[in-house]
N, C-alpha and C positions, 0 to 999 in steps of 0.2 A: 816764249812758246816755238816750238821747230816746225813749221810747215813740212808738207810732204809732197812728195808730186800727185799725189792723189786729189788732195787740197786744191794744188792748183790746177789739176784737170778739171775738178769740180769748178774751182771760179771761171774758169773759163770758157764751160758750157753755159754760167750763168750771165755771164760776160757776152756772147755769142747771142741769147736769148734778148738780153737787154739791148743789145744794138741792133738786134732785125727789129724789134719794134720800136725804136725811136725812128730807125731810118724810116719803116714802112708812112709810122705818123710825117714824117718831113717831107717824103717824097707824093705822099697825099696832101699836105699841104699847098707844094710847090703846083702840080695837076690843078689842083679848089681855086688858088688866088692867081690864076692868069693873071698877066694884065690887059684891063679890058680897057672900056672908055669912060673919061670923068669928065666930071663938068668943070673939073677943077685943073689945073695944072701943079700944084702943089698935093694934091691927092694921086695924082699921077706918078710923081716923083717918088711919093713915100711909095704906093706899089711898088714901082719899078726896084726900089731899092732893099724891101720884106722881100722880094722873089730872088734878088742877086743873095742877098743873107740865107735863104732856106738851099737857095741851090749851092751855095758853096758849105752850110752846114752840111747834109748832102752828102757832099761831096768826103768829108772829113771823114764821116759816120762809117762811110765804103773803105777808106782805109783804113781805118780801128777794126771795123770787121773783117778786112784780107788779112790782117795782122794776125787774130784771133784764129781766123782761118789756119792760115799759116802754122801757127803753133799748134791747133789742137791735131793738123795733117803730121807734124815729128813727133807726137805722140804715137800716132798708127804706126811709124815707121821705127820707131824707135830711138830718134835722134835728139827726145827733148832734151833740154838740157845741155846741147854738145854748141858751141860756138861756130858758128858760120865764117868766122874769119881765120880763127888760126886751130880749131878742131880742140880746146879746150875746155872743161866744164865750167859752165856759165854760174857764177858763186851763188846759193841758194839763196842770199839777201836779197841780190840783183831780181831774180826771177820772183819772190815773195814783192819785190815795191813796182814790177813788170811783166807777169806772166808771162806774154807776147815777144821776149828781148830775143834779137835776133842773136846776138852775140855779147861779148865777156866785156866788163866794162873799159878796159884795154884797148881793145878792137875798136871800140865804139867812141871810145876820144877819138884813138888815132884816123878815125874814118870824118870824124865830124872836124877835125883839125883839118883835113885836107880842102874842105867847100870853102 
């Protein structure tokens, strides 16, 4: 089945809503689970670990949400599906796998090879 740009747009809108919900839940947990005073050092260590994990998850959700927002803005300005590296059309199969892709596979591979 061939994917369409309209279907990708809808998928991004749904992902945006899902990520926003997850981020709100995670940030709420981070605020509510602040490290407090514990009677046992192991309990305090567990609280610190869980807090750090939740902060890390929130950071990743924010990055993912930013990528989705960027892709949706490209729909608005008519540049969705155009590689930000070379200006060529991003393969539809790549966009189907990763609708928020900013670069074609060749440019992304080249970029990752430089790291």
